[in-house]
Wavefront OBJ file of the C-alpha trace (Angstrom):
o trace
v 16.081 42.263 14.604
v 19.710 42.061 13.808
v 21.187 41.672 10.358
v 22.190 38.093 11.130
v 18.615 37.180 12.104
v 17.181 38.747 8.950
v 19.691 36.918 6.749
v 18.932 33.648 8.554
v 15.193 34.088 7.997
v 15.710 34.869 4.308
v 18.031 31.874 3.826
v 15.591 29.594 5.651
v 12.697 30.814 3.501
v 14.683 30.169 0.320
v 15.567 26.633 1.440
v 11.958 25.876 2.344
v 10.699 27.183 -1.005
v 13.290 25.153 -2.919
v 12.426 22.004 -0.990
v 8.691 22.479 -1.425
v 9.188 22.812 -5.177
v 10.548 19.236 -5.221
v 7.572 17.704 -3.408
v 5.198 17.385 -6.419
v 7.885 15.681 -8.509
v 8.705 13.310 -5.657
v 5.031 12.473 -5.161
v 4.606 11.829 -8.881
v 7.608 9.496 -8.844
v 6.243 7.671 -5.809
v 2.853 7.289 -7.513
v 4.465 5.850 -10.656
v 6.432 3.361 -8.560
v 3.302 2.262 -6.675
v 1.439 1.932 -9.951
v 4.114 -0.441 -11.273
v 3.818 -2.563 -8.117
v 0.034 -2.755 -8.505
v 0.344 -3.807 -12.152
v 2.892 -6.490 -11.251
v 0.641 -7.802 -8.462
v -2.313 -8.060 -10.869
v -0.190 -9.945 -13.381
v 1.035 -12.306 -10.668
v -2.526 -12.946 -9.521
v -3.650 -13.634 -13.097
v -0.771 -16.025 -13.696
v -1.455 -17.876 -10.448
v -5.131 -18.245 -11.340
v -4.297 -19.558 -14.818
v -1.906 -22.173 -13.450
v -4.121 -23.371 -10.571
v -7.812 -22.865 -11.461
v -8.957 -25.878 -9.392
v -7.037 -24.696 -6.384
v -8.707 -21.284 -6.662
v -12.143 -22.948 -6.623
v -11.191 -24.999 -3.567
v -10.179 -21.871 -1.711
v -13.484 -20.195 -2.538
v -15.464 -23.219 -1.313
v -13.412 -23.482 1.857
v -14.140 -19.920 2.866
v -17.826 -20.211 1.960
v -18.377 -23.321 4.116
v -20.550 -22.713 7.182
v -18.761 -22.782 10.480
v -19.893 -24.741 13.484
v -20.816 -22.845 16.588
v -19.778 -23.747 20.080
v -16.840 -25.665 21.428
v -16.321 -29.429 21.194
v -17.578 -29.894 24.725
v -20.848 -28.163 23.938
v -21.402 -30.233 20.772
v -20.772 -33.555 22.528
v -23.424 -32.953 25.208
l 1 2 3 4 5 6 7 8 9 10 11 12 13 14 15 16 17 18 19 20 21 22 23 24 25 26 27 28 29 30 31 32 33 34 35 36 37 38 39 40 41 42 43 44 45 46 47 48 49 50 51 52 53 54 55 56 57 58 59 60 61 62 63 64 65 66 67 68 69 70 71 72 73 74 75 76 77
């Protein structure tokens, strides 16, 4: 190995170590940001349910309704 190669390897190792030291802080910041989005979504959901309680019940009943099987042609026969 030449001196240039050794210096390049050492410099690369230092850069990688410095960058990897930033990863936990970046992940923590990302987690905090996601947590704020989740909290805001919960608040929005709660507000929407408080303003439209009847509408929420309608949606629940609509999805719980049984579905018909077969196409229109099959039902008309």
